[in-house]
MIZA-541825 format. One line per 2 residues: their letters; for each residue x, y, z of N, C-alpha, C. Coordinates in steps of 0.02 Angstrom, whole numbers, padded with zeros to 5 digits, m for minus. Each point is the difference from the previous one (the first is absolute). Last residue first. Layout:
! residues N
A	X,Y,Z,X,Y,Z,X,Y,Z | ...
! end
This chain:
! residues 340
XX	m01059,01428,00706,m00040,00047,00039,m00072,00000,m00026 | 00251,m00146,m00001,m00067,00003,m00030,m00043,00044,00045
XX	00278,m00002,m00041,m00056,m00005,00046,m00065,00004,m00038 | 00228,m00096,m00114,m00036,00062,00015,m00058,m00012,00047
XX	00183,m00147,m00103,m00021,00002,00070,m00037,00063,00019 | 00025,m00157,m00240,00024,00059,00036,m00027,00000,00070
XX	m00037,m00164,m00186,00039,m00015,00059,00026,00060,00037 | m00146,m00004,m00197,00067,m00021,m00018,00045,m00013,00059
XX	m00240,00062,m00015,00049,00052,00018,00070,m00018,m00022 | m00184,m00152,m00031,m00012,00061,m00039,00052,00054,00012
XX	00005,m00200,00129,00016,m00014,m00070,m00007,00063,m00043 | m00064,00015,00226,00072,m00010,m00005,00021,m00013,m00073
XX	m00229,00011,00049,00031,00067,00005,00075,m00004,m00007 | m00119,m00201,00010,m00012,00033,m00064,00030,00071,m00001
XX	00010,m00126,00201,00042,m00030,m00052,m00008,00037,m00066 | m00134,00068,00183,00070,00012,00014,00045,m00025,m00056
XX	m00231,m00049,m00011,00014,00070,m00016,00074,00017,00013 | m00080,m00211,00064,00004,00004,m00073,00018,00072,m00020
XX	00082,m00053,00241,m00064,m00009,m00035,00012,00001,m00075 | 00165,m00072,00226,m00016,00048,m00053,m00066,m00018,m00033
XX	00169,m00105,00176,m00055,00043,00023,m00018,00053,m00052 | 00121,m00256,00031,00003,00059,m00042,m00062,00043,00012
XX	00131,m00182,00173,m00057,00016,m00041,00011,00064,m00041 | 00159,m00093,00164,m00009,m00046,m00057,m00052,00024,m00049
XX	00145,00179,00151,m00045,m00057,00010,m00004,m00044,m00061 | 00055,00263,m00030,00022,m00049,00050,m00052,m00055,00008
XX	00052,00156,m00224,m00048,m00011,00055,00027,m00054,00046 | 00087,00074,m00219,00000,00061,00041,m00042,m00009,00064
XX	00018,m00166,m00174,00068,00009,00027,00006,00062,00044 | m00200,m00054,m00123,00007,m00039,00061,00069,00010,00032
XX	m00049,00095,m00212,m00029,00039,00056,00008,m00038,00065 | 00065,m00111,m00196,00046,00055,00015,m00025,00042,00059
XX	m00139,m00171,m00084,00058,m00028,00034,00049,00055,00021 | m00187,00059,m00130,m00021,m00019,00068,00058,m00027,00040
XX	00038,00046,m00227,m00007,00062,00038,m00022,m00014,00072 | 00009,m00182,m00148,00067,00024,00015,m00003,00064,00041
XX	m00205,m00091,m00076,00033,m00043,00048,00069,00024,00021 | m00117,00114,m00172,m00034,00010,00064,00035,m00042,00054
XX	00070,m00028,m00221,00023,00064,00027,m00031,00014,00068 | m00072,m00194,m00116,00070,m00005,00019,00024,00064,00033
XX	m00214,m00001,m00093,00001,m00041,00061,00071,m00007,00026 | m00028,00110,m00206,m00026,00041,00055,00002,m00039,00066
XX	00061,m00114,m00197,00050,00050,00017,m00023,00043,00059 | m00150,m00164,m00084,00059,m00030,00032,00051,00052,00020
XX	m00250,00085,m00007,00038,m00042,m00047,00065,m00021,00034 | m00222,00040,00147,00055,00037,m00032,00034,m00045,m00051
XX	m00188,m00060,00152,m00008,00009,m00072,00053,00043,m00033 | m00029,m00086,00235,m00035,00062,m00013,m00006,00015,m00075
XX	00121,m00187,00092,m00071,m00011,00014,m00042,00063,m00014 | 00238,00011,m00031,m00029,m00051,m00044,m00074,m00009,00012
XX	00125,00151,00138,m00002,00023,m00069,m00035,m00049,m00046 | 00036,m00061,00226,m00050,00053,m00006,m00006,00022,m00073
XX	00171,m00151,00048,m00066,m00032,00004,m00055,00052,m00008 | 00217,00083,00014,m00010,m00035,m00063,m00069,m00034,m00001
XX	00069,00103,00201,m00014,00049,m00052,m00014,m00032,m00067 | 00066,m00137,00180,m00066,00028,00013,m00020,00051,m00054
XX	00218,m00088,m00011,m00050,m00052,m00015,m00070,00027,00010 | 00181,00139,00062,m00005,m00008,m00073,m00055,m00049,m00018
XX	00048,00020,00225,m00035,00060,m00024,m00006,m00001,m00076 | 00128,m00165,00103,m00072,m00014,00011,m00041,00060,m00023
XX	00233,00023,m00003,m00021,m00047,m00051,m00075,m00016,00005 | 00098,00136,00167,m00001,00034,m00064,m00023,m00045,m00057
XX	00038,m00054,00240,m00068,00008,m00025,m00003,00035,m00067 | 00209,00048,00151,m00040,m00061,00006,m00072,00013,m00022
XX	00154,00184,00011,00014,m00045,m00056,m00044,m00063,00002 | m00006,00258,00102,m00027,m00067,00014,00008,m00047,m00058
XX	00100,00220,00002,m00022,m00004,00070,m00023,m00070,00018 | 00179,00127,m00190,m00054,m00048,00012,m00016,m00004,00074
XX	00152,00150,m00152,m00029,00011,00067,m00060,m00045,00013 | 00042,00019,m00254,00049,00010,00053,m00037,00013,00066
XX	m00049,m00107,m00260,m00030,00020,00064,00054,00004,00053 | m00061,m00013,m00280,00059,00002,00043,m00023,00029,00067
XX	m00133,m00126,m00220,00001,00048,00056,00065,m00009,00039 | m00120,m00057,m00262,00052,m00014,00050,m00001,00054,00054
XX	m00208,m00099,m00165,00045,00055,00014,00051,m00022,00053 | m00100,m00203,m00131,m00025,00057,00039,00051,00057,00000
XX	m00055,m00198,m00189,00050,00024,00047,m00026,00061,00036 | m00088,m00233,m00157,m00013,00068,00024,00055,00018,00051
XX	m00048,m00191,m00213,00038,00020,00058,m00014,00073,00017 | m00139,m00214,m00134,00024,00069,m00001,00035,00017,00065
XX	m00130,m00204,m00066,00059,00007,m00044,00024,00071,m00006 | m00173,m00061,00156,m00024,m00005,m00069,00056,00017,m00049
XX	00085,00067,00224,m00068,m00027,m00009,m00018,00002,m00074 | 00199,00076,00204,m00008,m00035,m00064,m00069,m00031,m00004
XX	00160,00201,00140,m00060,m00041,m00001,m00008,m00029,m00069 | 00193,00131,00180,m00018,m00023,m00067,m00063,m00044,00005
XX	00108,00209,00162,m00029,m00067,m00006,m00015,m00014,m00073 | 00169,00168,00174,m00047,m00003,m00055,m00024,m00073,m00004
XX	00165,00168,00177,m00052,m00051,m00014,m00035,00013,m00066 | 00221,00063,00194,m00030,00014,m00065,m00050,m00056,m00015
XX	00107,00105,00247,m00014,m00053,m00048,m00022,00029,m00067 | 00101,00059,00265,00001,00026,m00069,m00008,m00058,m00048
XX	00029,m00019,00240,m00048,00054,m00005,m00004,00031,m00069 | 00148,m00181,00062,m00061,m00018,00035,m00055,00052,m00008
XX	00168,m00007,m00199,00013,m00002,00072,m00066,m00020,00034 | 00019,m00021,m00229,00061,00039,00005,00023,00004,00073
XX	m00161,m00166,m00149,00012,00022,00069,00067,00035,00004 | m00202,m00067,m00194,00071,00014,00012,00007,00026,00071
XX	m00193,m00155,m00146,00017,00047,00054,00075,00006,00005 | m00213,m00095,m00158,00072,00009,m00006,00020,00055,00049
XX	m00224,m00182,m00043,00029,00061,00027,00076,00000,m00009 | m00202,m00128,m00136,00068,m00010,00026,00028,00066,00025
XX	m00240,m00142,m00086,00027,00065,00022,00066,m00012,00035 | m00192,m00127,m00177,00062,m00008,00038,00026,00069,00017
XX	m00247,m00128,m00088,00041,00060,00011,00061,m00019,00041 | m00144,m00170,m00072,m00028,00053,m00042,00044,00063,00003
XX	00087,m00263,00032,m00021,00061,00035,m00030,00049,m00050 | 00095,m00237,m00025,m00064,00026,m00026,m00025,00060,00041
XX	00210,m00147,00010,m00049,00004,00055,m00067,00030,m00020 | 00187,m00038,m00158,00006,m00055,00048,m00057,00000,00051
XX	00019,00171,m00167,m00010,m00065,m00033,00001,m00058,00049 | 00051,00218,00078,m00071,m00006,m00017,m00015,m00068,m00033
XX	00224,00052,00045,m00036,m00011,00063,m00075,m00009,m00014 | 00139,00059,m00180,00012,m00069,00020,m00037,m00018,00065
XX	m00008,00221,m00074,m00036,m00042,m00048,00009,m00074,00018 | 00121,00160,00121,m00071,00001,00019,m00041,m00045,m00047
XX	00228,00030,m00052,m00007,m00037,00063,m00073,m00005,00021 | 00053,00135,m00184,00008,m00071,m00017,m00009,m00044,00061
XX	00000,00232,00032,m00060,m00021,m00036,00003,m00074,m00019 | 00189,00101,00102,m00055,m00008,00047,m00063,m00026,m00036
XX	00183,00053,m00134,00014,m00060,00040,m00055,m00013,00051 | m00011,00196,m00128,m00011,m00058,m00043,00012,m00065,00037
XX	00048,00209,00106,m00072,m00012,m00006,m00016,m00062,m00042 | 00236,m00005,00120,m00032,00044,m00048,m00076,m00014,00000
XX	00144,m00045,00225,m00009,m00027,m00067,m00033,00053,m00045 | 00073,00000,00243,00015,00051,m00050,m00004,m00027,m00071
XX	m00031,m00128,00207,m00050,00053,00001,00010,00051,m00056 | 00068,m00270,m00010,00024,00064,00026,m00054,00053,m00007
XX	00011,m00243,m00064,m00052,00027,00044,00022,00066,00032 | 00062,m00189,m00214,00016,00065,00030,m00059,00024,00042
XX	00013,m00199,m00144,00035,m00010,00063,00014,00064,00038 | m00124,m00056,m00213,00064,00035,m00004,00042,m00012,00062
XX	m00221,m00084,m00015,00046,m00039,m00042,00068,00033,m00007 | m00142,00046,00222,m00009,00011,m00071,00053,m00037,m00040
XX	m00093,m00087,00235,00055,00041,m00024,m00009,00010,m00075 | m00144,m00105,00230,m00001,00029,m00067,00062,00042,m00012
XX	m00092,m00127,00200,00048,m00035,m00041,00004,00028,m00070 | m00132,00077,00196,m00033,m00034,m00056,00048,m00040,m00043
XX	00067,00130,00196,m00063,m00030,00021,m00035,m00040,m00055 | 00217,00112,m00034,00002,m00035,00064,m00063,m00039,00014
XX	00017,00135,m00197,00049,m00054,m00003,00000,m00041,00064 | m00135,00191,m00010,m00026,m00051,m00046,00048,m00059,m00005
XX	00066,00188,00124,m00052,m00036,00035,m00029,m00056,m00044 | 00157,00142,m00100,00033,m00038,00053,m00052,m00042,00038
XX	m00072,00152,m00165,00021,m00065,m00026,00040,m00040,00051 | m00192,00175,00083,00057,00003,m00046,00024,m00070,m00018
XX	m00262,00086,00060,00063,m00024,00029,00057,00007,m00050 | m00282,m00033,m00004,00041,00057,00019,00064,m00027,00032
XX	m00229,m00085,m00163,00062,m00017,00036,00040,00063,00013 | m00266,m00081,m00065,00047,00056,00002,00059,m00019,00044
XX	m00167,m00164,m00041,m00009,00042,m00059,00053,00055,m00004 | m00023,m00261,00125,00021,00071,00003,m00010,00035,m00067
XX	m00029,m00240,00068,m00057,00040,00020,00014,00075,m00008 | 00163,m00173,m00042,m00055,m00011,m00048,m00061,00043,00017
XX	00200,m00012,00139,00001,00050,m00054,m00056,m00010,m00050 | 00054,m00146,00190,m00046,00055,00014,m00004,00051,m00057
XX	00154,m00190,m00002,m00070,m00019,m00012,m00050,00056,00011 | 00230,00049,00046,m00012,m00014,m00071,m00072,m00023,m00012
XX	00081,00039,00226,m00019,00058,m00039,m00016,m00016,m00073 | 00078,m00168,00162,m00065,00029,00020,m00023,00053,m00050
XX	00209,m00109,m00026,m00049,m00054,00004,m00069,00025,00016 | 00185,00150,m00001,m00021,m00019,m00067,m00052,m00055,00001
XX	00096,00070,00206,m00040,00054,m00031,m00026,m00021,m00068 | 00150,m00143,00111,m00066,m00001,00030,m00045,00052,m00032
XX	00223,m00001,m00070,m00033,m00063,m00020,m00071,m00004,00028 | 00140,00181,00062,m00024,00007,m00069,m00037,m00063,m00022
XX	m00005,00048,00260,00052,m00011,m00050,m00030,00012,m00069 | m00096,00130,00222,00002,m00067,m00030,00055,m00003,m00053
XX	m00028,00185,00159,m00061,m00037,00013,00000,m00070,m00030 | 00173,00169,m00025,m00003,m00017,00071,m00060,m00043,00016
XX	00040,00092,m00219,00041,m00059,00013,00001,m00019,00074 | m00186,00122,m00161,00038,00015,00060,00039,m00063,00021
XX	m00147,00120,m00226,00036,m00058,00029,00041,00022,00060 | m00190,00116,m00151,00031,00010,00066,00033,m00062,00030
XX	m00176,00061,m00187,00036,m00063,00012,00039,00000,00065 | m00233,00107,m00065,00065,00032,00008,00047,m00055,00022
XX	m00247,m00017,m00134,00049,m00023,00049,00061,00045,m00003 | m00286,m00014,m00078,00068,00027,m00006,00044,m00029,00054
XX	m00256,m00048,m00135,00049,m00016,00052,00067,00033,m00016 | m00291,00010,m00059,00068,00010,m00022,00048,m00010,00059
XX	m00244,m00121,m00026,00035,00055,00033,00071,00005,m00028 | m00210,m00157,m00025,00023,00045,m00053,00033,00063,00028
XX	m00086,m00205,00116,m00038,00062,00005,00025,00054,m00048 | 00097,m00220,00021,m00072,m00015,00002,m00042,00063,m00001
XX	00233,00019,00011,m00019,m00024,m00066,m00073,m00020,m00002 | 00099,00067,00204,m00004,00058,m00046,m00023,m00023,m00069
XX	00043,m00160,00171,m00066,00032,00006,m00006,00059,m00047 | 00206,m00112,00017,m00049,m00042,m00034,m00069,00032,00001
XX	00173,00104,00122,00009,00009,m00072,m00051,m00042,m00039 | 00006,m00026,00233,m00024,00067,m00017,00004,00011,m00075
XX	00092,m00196,00084,m00073,m00003,00002,m00031,00068,m00017 | 00236,m00013,00017,m00024,m00039,m00057,m00077,m00002,m00003
XX	00103,00098,00187,00009,00042,m00058,m00026,m00035,m00063 | 00003,m00123,00199,m00051,00052,00004,00004,00046,m00061
XX	00169,m00159,00025,m00063,m00032,m00020,m00058,00050,00002 | 00207,00073,00079,00006,m00014,m00072,m00064,m00031,m00027
XX	00018,00032,00229,m00016,00062,m00034,00009,m00007,m00076 | 00055,m00185,00137,m00071,00015,00006,m00019,00063,m00039
XX	00227,m00061,00018,m00036,m00042,m00048,m00075,00013,00003 | 00151,00204,00072,m00008,m00069,00023,m00034,m00040,m00055
XX	00088,00223,m00034,m00006,00001,00072,m00006,m00070,00029 | 00009,00072,m00237,00064,m00019,00031,m00006,m00007,00075
XX	m00178,00077,m00147,00006,m00073,00002,00065,m00024,00030 | m00028,00240,m00008,m00055,m00033,00035,00006,m00076,m00001
XX	00148,00157,m00118,00015,m00009,00070,m00051,m00044,00034 | m00015,00075,m00229,00039,m00061,00010,00020,m00012,00072
XX	m00227,00139,m00055,00072,00006,m00014,00034,m00067,00013 | m00264,00105,m00075,00040,m00034,00051,00074,00009,m00020
XX	m00276,00083,m00072,00072,00010,00000,00033,m00038,00057 | m00244,00031,m00164,00032,m00033,00057,00075,00008,m00006
XX	m00252,00112,m00106,00073,m00008,m00001,00023,m00034,00064 | m00233,00041,m00053,00030,00018,m00065,00074,m00018,m00004
XX	m00230,m00102,00146,00065,00034,00001,00023,00015,m00071 | m00204,m00123,00078,m00006,00069,m00024,00066,00039,00002
XX	00018,m00214,00134,m00063,00016,m00033,m00002,00074,m00016 | 00175,m00117,00125,00011,00021,m00070,m00064,00017,m00037
XX	m00001,m00077,00231,00045,00057,m00004,00005,00027,m00071 | m00123,m00198,00045,m00035,00058,00027,00043,00063,m00008
XX	00097,m00200,m00062,m00055,00013,m00045,m00040,00060,00023 | 00178,m00081,00134,00021,00042,m00056,m00055,00010,m00052
XX	00027,m00048,00266,m00048,m00021,m00051,00013,00042,m00062 | 00159,m00071,00229,m00022,00047,m00051,m00049,m00032,m00049
XX	00115,m00113,00184,m00010,00066,00030,m00032,00049,m00049 | 00073,m00229,m00051,m00069,00008,00023,m00014,00066,00035
XX	00223,m00064,m00076,m00046,00015,m00055,m00072,00012,00022 | 00192,00057,00175,m00021,m00061,m00035,m00050,00019,m00055
XX	00217,00127,00155,m00070,m00001,m00023,m00013,m00065,m00038 | 00210,00086,00100,m00032,m00060,00027,m00074,m00004,m00020
XX	00136,00185,m00064,00041,m00058,m00020,m00032,m00065,00024 | m00096,00207,00063,m00014,m00016,m00069,00040,m00060,m00023
XX	00036,00079,00221,m00069,m00024,m00008,m00014,m00020,m00073 | 00254,m00016,00076,m00051,00052,00005,m00069,m00029,m00016
XX	00234,m00101,00010,m00061,m00025,00034,m00051,00056,00012 | 00222,00106,m00065,m00010,m00072,00002,m00060,m00019,00043
XX	00103,00223,m00049,m00067,m00018,m00024,m00013,m00075,00002 | 00177,00207,00026,m00019,m00044,00055,m00072,m00022,m00013
XX	00221,00133,m00144,m00067,m00029,00007,m00005,m00042,00063 | 00149,00221,m00098,00007,m00062,00038,m00071,m00026,00012
XX	00134,00189,m00177,m00061,m00028,00030,00017,m00065,00036 | 00126,00247,m00100,00005,m00071,00017,m00065,m00022,00034
XX	00127,00212,m00169,m00049,m00022,00050,00007,m00075,00011 | 00217,00144,m00080,m00065,m00024,m00024,m00046,m00020,00058
XX	00204,00186,m00033,m00018,m00058,00042,m00070,m00022,m00018 | 00103,00195,m00098,00030,m00061,m00027,m00015,m00062,00042
XX	m00163,00191,00043,00056,00013,m00045,00028,m00067,m00026 | m00152,m00064,00179,00010,00072,m00014,00063,00006,m00042
XX	m00204,m00195,00103,00066,00020,m00023,00004,00075,m00012 | m00160,m00152,00172,00001,00048,m00056,00071,00019,m00018
XX	m00108,m00221,00113,00053,00047,00014,00006,00046,m00061 | m00201,m00172,00101,00029,00038,m00056,00052,00049,00026
XX	m00143,m00243,00070,00038,00057,00025,00034,00034,m00060 | m00230,m00170,00034,00065,00013,m00032,00028,00066,00025
XX	m00194,m00212,00065,00031,00065,00012,00059,00007,m00048 | m00249,m00157,00039,00069,00007,m00024,00025,00071,00012
XX	m00186,m00120,00155,00006,00044,m00058,00073,00004,m00020 | m00115,m00219,00129,00030,00066,00007,m00005,00040,m00065
XX	m00100,m00227,00052,00042,00015,00057,00018,00074,00007 | m00236,m00105,m00110,00072,m00007,m00008,00039,00029,00058
XX	m00244,00095,m00092,00028,m00059,00032,00075,m00003,m00010 | m00217,00111,m00149,00033,00013,00064,00023,m00065,00031
XX	m00059,00108,m00267,m00010,m00051,00052,00037,00020,00063 | m00110,00150,m00207,00062,m00013,00036,m00016,m00050,00056
XX	m00162,00100,m00153,00026,m00067,m00016,00068,m00013,00032 | m00118,00210,00023,m00049,m00052,00019,00026,m00071,m00011
XX	00087,00238,m00032,00038,m00051,00037,m00044,m00059,00018 | 00014,00227,m00183,m00041,m00050,00033,00045,m00053,00032
XX	00062,00266,m00044,00011,m00069,m00024,m00044,m00048,00039 | 00032,00247,00026,m00059,m00025,m00034,00008,m00070,m00028
XX	00154,00130,00140,00008,00015,m00072,m00061,m00023,m00040 | 00020,m00042,00233,00000,00073,m00007,00010,00022,m00072
XX	00007,m00231,00068,m00067,00027,m00008,00000,00076,m00009 | 00201,m00122,00047,m00023,m00008,m00069,m00068,00032,m00011
XX	00088,m00001,00218,00043,00040,m00043,m00022,m00004,m00072 | m00105,m00136,00162,m00020,00070,00007,00040,00045,m00047
XX	00062,m00226,00011,m00065,00007,m00032,m00024,00073,00003 | 00197,m00053,00114,00010,m00006,m00073,m00065,00012,m00036
XX	m00009,m00012,00232,00031,00062,m00020,00012,00001,m00076 | m00077,m00197,00102,m00054,00050,m00007,00028,00068,m00022
XX	00153,m00173,00045,m00041,m00017,m00058,m00055,00050,m00012 | 00129,00023,00193,00039,00016,m00059,m00039,m00015,m00064
XX	m00096,m00057,00210,m00001,00072,m00012,00041,00019,m00062 | m00088,m00245,m00010,00020,00039,00059,00002,00074,m00019
XX	m00012,m00228,m00131,m00061,00024,00032,00018,00034,00066 | 00156,m00019,m00234,m00015,m00030,00066,m00063,00031,00030
XX	00019,m00013,m00266,00035,00036,00053,m00018,m00032,00067 | m00010,m00037,m00291,m00018,m00026,00066,00043,00037,00051
XX	m00103,00061,m00264,00058,m00021,00039,m00026,m00036,00062 | m00080,00166,m00226,m00008,m00068,00026,00063,m00021,00036
XX	m00144,00236,m00090,00065,m00029,00017,m00012,m00066,00035 | m00141,00175,m00177,m00005,m00053,00051,00070,m00027,00012
XX	m00132,00234,m00121,00058,m00044,00011,m00011,m00047,00058 | m00103,00186,m00189,m00029,m00042,00053,00049,m00057,00012
XX	00074,00252,m00098,m00027,m00066,m00016,m00027,m00036,00062 | 00120,00225,m00032,m00072,m00002,m00004,m00032,m00067,m00015
XX	00235,00078,00047,m00019,00019,m00068,m00075,m00010,m00012 | 00100,m00063,00205,00009,00072,m00005,m00018,00026,m00070
XX	m00002,m00232,00036,m00054,00031,00038,00005,00076,m00004 | 00173,m00124,m00096,m00061,m00007,m00040,m00060,00031,00035
XX	00208,m00005,00116,00004,00043,m00059,m00066,m00002,m00039 | 00020,m00147,00181,m00009,00069,00022,00003,00047,m00060
XX	00045,m00228,m00041,m00070,00010,00018,m00013,00073,00020 | 00221,m00069,m00041,m00038,00007,m00063,m00073,00014,00015
XX	00135,m00046,00183,00020,00064,m00029,m00038,00013,m00065 | m00024,m00209,00102,m00037,00051,00038,00017,00069,m00027
XX	00117,m00180,m00088,m00068,00002,m00026,m00044,00048,00039 | 00235,m00017,00069,m00010,00012,m00071,m00072,00006,m00023
XX	00060,00072,00246,00012,m00063,m00034,m00022,00007,m00072 | m00023,00135,00266,00013,m00002,m00072,00015,m00070,m00024
XX	m00044,00195,00226,m00014,m00066,m00028,00014,00001,m00075 | 00113,00141,00223,m00055,00004,m00048,m00012,m00072,m00024
XX	00165,00145,00195,m00041,m00058,m00017,m00055,00017,m00049 | 00261,00082,00095,m00063,00025,m00026,m00040,m00059,m00026
XX	00193,m00012,00200,m00017,m00010,m00070,m00066,00033,m00016 | 00227,m00001,00192,m00071,00003,m00013,m00012,m00006,m00074
XX	00215,m00003,00088,m00032,m00012,00065,m00076,00005,m00005 | 00231,m00047,m00178,m00068,00023,00015,m00022,m00017,00071
XX	00210,m00054,m00127,00001,00062,00038,m00068,00016,00031 | 00041,m00188,m00145,00038,m00011,00062,00006,00063,00043
XX	m00108,00007,m00214,m00040,m00040,00047,00038,m00009,00066 | 00055,00218,m00140,00006,m00071,m00012,m00039,m00038,00054
XX	m00072,00252,m00076,00043,m00039,00044,00006,m00072,m00025 | m00130,00200,m00088,00050,m00039,m00036,00050,m00036,00044
XX	m00198,00122,00078,00057,00043,m00016,00058,m00038,m00030 | m00161,m00167,00107,m00014,00070,m00012,00065,00038,m00012
XX	m00091,m00270,m00044,00044,00044,00039,m00017,00073,m00017 | m00186,m00194,m00022,00053,00036,m00036,00043,00040,00049
XX	m00191,m00214,m00025,00035,00040,00051,00061,00031,m00032 | m00248,m00126,m00075,00065,00026,m00022,00028,00045,00054
XX	m00186,m00214,m00029,00018,00059,00040,00070,00021,m00023 | m00158,m00134,m00175,00045,m00005,00058,00003,00065,00039
XX	m00148,m00163,m00196,00012,00068,00025,00037,m00006,00065 | m00040,m00170,m00227,00014,00011,00070,00007,00075,00014
XX	m00157,m00106,m00204,00069,m00001,00023,00006,00012,00075 | m00172,00038,m00235,00012,m00053,00049,00072,00002,00022
XX	m00212,00162,m00129,00071,m00017,00008,00008,m00050,00056 | m00201,00118,m00180,00017,m00045,00056,00075,m00010,00001
XX	m00203,00178,m00110,00068,m00025,m00002,00015,m00039,00063 | m00208,00124,m00159,00011,m00041,00060,00068,m00034,m00008
XX	m00074,00245,m00112,00009,m00072,m00009,00005,m00035,00068 | m00102,00244,m00117,00030,m00032,00059,00001,m00076,m00010
! end
């Protein structure tokens, strides 16, 4: 069991029911979610000692978030309280050829107004094995960008591995602002997760070939990853390759590059998707579990991808699967036979 820390915003998620459009809805299904919280839940479900770091309002909504995380065994002792409000996002579930849509209502949320003194990162990172954050977190405000930097600095004092899911969001900041913040933070990152579009937008990285298409050859990807490693000194680069045939039909495989070797996961064709949001976070949680559990690179990659695929069958942001669920899925080859 590893001690895993994640830092980010958790929001109230209000989803339309029965695939209604938001303009049709007269009621919403309410759950909680957010990138790093999703990763935290996955890692907790896989048996790890998980700490989620954030700030929530000191009211019933904030307490509801804390209660929700605690049911998964996640430590909330370092979550700060205060601020104006809990961020909200509205999810319009797509269907067939109509894609899903998200509307954010997160301006001036509690975490966006958090201050560095709200967190003691030396205490938080003590005895930690892994720290995960995403590119969404420092985009929330200059304060949170500084909080992210301080957290990353503390990881180096405590010999903690660091992963980032780059997740560039153009609604949150410009490419110029993102690069000014994100590039310096990369010196702390050991494991990079993201595709080349996000790397180009948030890190200003374009391979020498200039080709960032998803259908490049393995040799082109390997060369691109080699250049990225030379520039940022990442130990591991994971690049998801997702095909969206429709809102409910995706294809997925992930490439992983480490120690001058390219690994390719099994390809999954997933129809009748139930819960697309959180699929990438499920991969991250699975990959982290695989790496901290001593699996080799190929095994860790396959575990992460399988966890992500299973998430697509589950409603809500959180991936509600165990290690046994994932391993059984891998062993069965993805068959839907009843387990008795």
